[in-house]
Backbone as CSV, one residue per row, in Angstrom:
resi,resn,N_x,N_y,N_z,CA_x,CA_y,CA_z,C_x,C_y,C_z
1,MET,92.211,147.474,151.572,91.971,146.405,150.642,90.692,145.660,151.044
2,THR,89.815,145.400,150.066,88.579,144.680,150.313,88.842,143.176,150.304
3,GLN,88.337,142.502,151.316,88.467,141.049,151.363,87.288,140.429,150.648
4,ARG,87.554,139.438,149.814,86.517,138.733,149.084,86.729,137.241,149.234
5,VAL,85.625,136.517,149.409,85.703,135.071,149.584,84.675,134.402,148.688
6,LEU,85.064,133.302,148.063,84.163,132.466,147.288,83.967,131.171,148.064
7,VAL,82.723,130.880,148.429,82.393,129.635,149.117,81.794,128.700,148.074
8,VAL,82.417,127.547,147.888,81.951,126.574,146.903,81.182,125.493,147.636
9,GLY,79.881,125.416,147.364,79.026,124.416,147.996,78.092,125.064,149.001
10,ALA,76.799,124.869,148.787,75.790,125.478,149.657,75.238,124.470,150.655
11,SER,76.097,123.591,151.116,75.686,122.637,152.145,75.554,123.379,153.474
12,VAL,75.279,122.649,154.505,75.160,123.279,155.826,76.457,123.994,156.185
13,GLY,77.589,123.341,155.952,78.886,123.950,156.261,79.173,125.166,155.401
14,GLY,78.909,125.057,154.098,79.144,126.176,153.189,78.262,127.363,153.495
15,ALA,76.985,127.098,153.760,76.053,128.174,154.089,76.440,128.847,155.400
16,THR,76.840,128.057,156.380,77.272,128.618,157.663,78.513,129.480,157.490
17,ALA,79.451,129.003,156.695,80.662,129.785,156.440,80.323,131.101,155.756
18,ALA,79.445,131.057,154.748,79.070,132.271,154.025,78.362,133.277,154.929
19,ILE,77.459,132.797,155.757,76.742,133.683,156.687,77.715,134.305,157.685
20,THR,78.616,133.494,158.218,79.588,133.992,159.201,80.520,135.029,158.588
21,LEU,81.010,134.751,157.385,81.899,135.699,156.701,81.173,137.011,156.396
22,ARG,79.953,136.918,155.915,79.188,138.122,155.578,78.900,138.942,156.829
23,ALA,78.585,138.266,157.921,78.332,138.969,159.180,79.578,139.698,159.679
24,ALA,80.751,139.196,159.297,82.016,139.834,159.678,82.387,140.957,158.716
25,GLY,81.511,141.221,157.724,81.762,142.323,156.800,82.615,141.956,155.595
26,ILE,82.796,140.673,155.359,83.614,140.224,154.237,82.691,139.949,153.045
27,GLU,83.052,140.505,151.894,82.274,140.280,150.678,82.332,138.793,150.342
28,THR,81.165,138.168,150.233,81.094,136.716,150.092,80.157,136.325,148.963
29,VAL,80.614,135.375,148.162,79.783,134.788,147.112,79.775,133.288,147.336
30,MET,78.567,132.692,147.274,78.438,131.252,147.453,77.879,130.660,146.166
31,VAL,78.478,129.569,145.688,77.996,128.895,144.480,77.689,127.439,144.798
32,GLU,76.695,126.929,144.100,76.287,125.527,144.249,75.990,124.990,142.863
33,ARG,76.520,123.845,142.531,76.318,123.331,141.175,74.982,122.633,141.004
34,GLU,74.381,122.088,142.059,73.132,121.345,141.948,72.000,122.078,142.652
35,LEU,71.326,122.965,141.941,70.213,123.711,142.515,68.858,123.134,142.123
36,HIS,68.847,122.068,141.341,67.600,121.532,140.821,66.874,120.588,141.766
37,ARG,67.446,120.258,142.898,66.758,119.352,143.821,66.869,119.849,145.250
38,ALA,65.842,119.544,146.025,65.835,119.928,147.436,66.524,118.849,148.256
39,LYS,67.337,119.265,149.213,67.998,118.338,150.118,67.581,118.703,151.534
40,PRO,66.452,118.172,152.002,66.016,118.512,153.357,67.047,118.096,154.391
41,CYS,67.239,118.912,155.364,68.171,118.646,156.467,69.585,118.373,155.973
42,GLY,70.001,119.072,154.947,71.350,118.894,154.430,71.610,117.501,153.881
43,GLY,70.557,116.782,153.495,70.717,115.444,152.944,70.690,114.350,153.994
44,LEU,70.510,114.710,155.262,70.482,113.712,156.329,69.296,112.766,156.155
45,PHE,68.144,113.308,155.788,66.953,112.503,155.582,66.604,112.467,154.104
46,ARG,66.169,111.334,153.637,65.721,111.226,152.256,64.359,111.913,152.119
47,PRO,64.077,112.526,150.961,62.789,113.196,150.764,61.586,112.284,150.998
48,GLN,61.730,110.981,150.753,60.630,110.044,150.982,60.170,110.034,152.434
49,ARG,61.081,110.303,153.352,60.728,110.308,154.775,59.763,111.429,155.124
50,PHE,59.698,112.459,154.300,58.849,113.604,154.586,57.424,113.434,154.064
51,ARG,57.182,112.421,153.256,55.850,112.248,152.665,54.770,112.065,153.715
52,ASN,55.050,111.339,154.780,54.072,111.083,155.832,54.317,111.941,157.058
53,SER,54.991,113.038,156.866,55.346,113.904,157.989,54.676,115.274,157.820
54,THR,54.564,115.997,158.918,54.046,117.361,158.835,55.144,118.336,158.472
55,CYS,56.387,117.887,158.518,57.544,118.713,158.146,57.762,118.581,156.654
56,ARG,57.851,119.698,155.949,58.038,119.678,154.509,59.330,120.408,154.141
57,PRO,60.110,119.842,153.194,61.320,120.540,152.751,60.963,121.812,151.986
58,THR,61.797,122.812,152.074,61.577,124.049,151.344,62.581,124.148,150.221
59,SER,62.239,124.902,149.213,63.177,125.067,148.106,63.415,126.525,147.836
C-alpha cells in the first residue's frame, strides 16, 4: 500500500514536514492558500526590515 500525506500550510513547520516525509519515501503534497506574498524568515521579520539590509527575501 502506498502512503500518501497532504501537508496543509507551507510555513517553516509545514515545509520541514513535507521535506522529511518525502525523504522517507512517502508521497507528499503540500498546499498553501496564500502564495501572493513573500514571508521572509517564516514571517519572523517584517519585509520593511529588509529594505536597508543586504539580505533580500526570495519568492
